[in-house]
C-alpha positions as CSV (number, residue, x, y, z in Angstrom):
1,X,-22.5,0.7,-34.1
2,X,-19.5,3.1,-34.2
3,X,-17.2,3.4,-37.2
4,X,-14.3,4.6,-35.1
5,X,-12.5,1.2,-35.2
6,X,-13.3,0.4,-38.8
7,X,-10.1,0.4,-40.9
8,X,-10.0,2.5,-44.1
9,X,-10.3,0.3,-47.3
10,X,-6.8,1.5,-48.3
11,X,-5.2,0.5,-44.9
12,X,-2.6,-2.2,-45.2
13,X,-0.6,-4.1,-42.6
14,X,2.8,-3.3,-44.1
15,X,3.5,0.2,-45.3
16,X,5.4,-1.3,-48.3
17,X,2.2,-3.0,-49.5
18,X,0.8,0.4,-50.5
19,X,1.3,1.3,-54.1
20,X,2.1,5.0,-54.2
21,X,0.0,7.3,-56.4
22,X,3.0,9.3,-57.6
23,X,5.5,7.8,-60.0
24,X,8.8,6.5,-58.6
25,X,12.0,6.0,-60.4
26,X,13.4,2.5,-60.7
27,X,16.1,3.5,-58.2
28,X,13.5,4.7,-55.7
29,X,11.6,1.4,-56.2
30,X,14.7,-0.7,-55.7
31,X,15.3,1.0,-52.3
32,X,11.8,0.4,-50.9
33,X,11.2,-2.4,-48.4
34,X,7.8,-4.0,-47.7
35,X,9.1,-5.8,-44.6
36,X,12.2,-5.1,-42.7
37,X,12.3,-6.5,-39.2
38,X,13.8,-9.4,-37.2
39,X,12.0,-12.8,-37.1
40,X,11.6,-15.0,-34.1
41,X,15.2,-16.3,-34.3
42,X,16.6,-12.8,-34.5
43,X,17.5,-13.0,-38.2
44,X,16.7,-9.9,-40.1
45,X,13.9,-10.4,-42.7
46,X,13.9,-8.1,-45.7
47,X,11.2,-8.3,-48.4
48,X,11.6,-5.7,-51.2
49,X,8.5,-3.8,-52.3
50,X,9.4,-4.2,-55.9
51,X,11.1,-7.1,-57.7
52,X,13.1,-6.4,-60.9
53,X,12.5,-8.8,-63.7
54,X,14.0,-9.0,-67.1
55,X,11.7,-9.2,-70.1
56,X,12.4,-11.5,-73.1
57,X,13.5,-8.4,-75.1
58,X,16.2,-7.6,-72.5
59,X,14.4,-4.7,-70.8
60,X,13.8,-4.7,-67.1
61,X,10.8,-3.6,-65.1
62,X,9.8,-3.3,-61.5
63,X,6.9,-5.4,-60.3
64,X,5.1,-4.5,-57.0
65,X,5.1,-7.5,-54.6
66,X,1.3,-7.2,-54.0
67,X,-0.2,-5.6,-57.1
68,X,1.9,-7.7,-59.5
69,X,2.0,-10.9,-57.5
70,X,0.5,-13.0,-60.3
71,X,3.0,-11.7,-62.9
72,X,5.9,-12.4,-60.4
73,X,4.6,-16.0,-60.0
74,X,4.4,-16.4,-63.7
75,X,7.9,-15.1,-64.1
76,X,9.2,-17.6,-61.6
77,X,7.3,-20.5,-63.4
78,X,8.9,-19.4,-66.7
79,X,12.4,-19.3,-65.1
80,X,11.9,-22.9,-64.1
81,X,10.9,-24.1,-67.5
82,X,13.4,-25.5,-70.0
83,X,13.5,-24.8,-73.8
84,X,11.1,-27.7,-74.4
85,X,8.5,-26.3,-72.0
86,X,9.2,-28.9,-69.3
87,X,9.2,-27.6,-65.7
88,X,12.6,-28.1,-64.0
89,X,13.2,-28.0,-60.3
90,X,16.4,-26.8,-58.9
């Protein structure tokens, strides 16, 4: 069987899914888009490669939408929790 059609282990569907090996500044990260194309209705869909989140100490950090997906989900869960630890839905 030929390996000509076998994808590389690092191949991804969306170029924005790749995590670059070199360091990017926060500004460069904020400009990267994982998905940027029209959907079936013609509306433009934009999914950023990095999501900026604020830490409890006030610092911000950039989370990659694939590599840091679990931390992004946890951040969203915390954002929907009140002071008593009860989940709130908005």
